[in-house]
C-alpha positions, 0 to 999 in steps of 0.5 A: 507665616502669614502676612498681608498686602505688604508686597505691593510696597516692594519696588522690585517686581521679582521680589514678591516671588523670590520672598514666596520661595524663601518663605516656603523653604523656611516653613510648611505653611505660608498663608498669603493675602495680597492684591491680585496685581501683585501676585496674579498667579495666586488666584489659580484660575478662579474668577475674581468677584470684583470689588477690589477683593484679594485672593487668600491662598495657602501654600500658593493654593487659592481658598478665599477672596477677602476684603483687603482690610479683613471686613469679609471673606468668601470661601472658594469651593474646591470645584471652582479652582482649576488646577 
């Protein structure tokens, strides 16, 4: 399942994590692209590059930084991710 930048509009701050738990129980892959303030744990200790970029994660692991509207992507090297 993929969805991008929609959980910021959910008023309940616990709802994004409830959503994540539900999605990961229903399908083998969850691709998430939310603002860092919405789901801060998904940046996985990787330094934010600035410029309003969003962490792109697969199954809660950061893989890239993206432009919020899909204009660019910068892949995160495996050695840059803190377990």
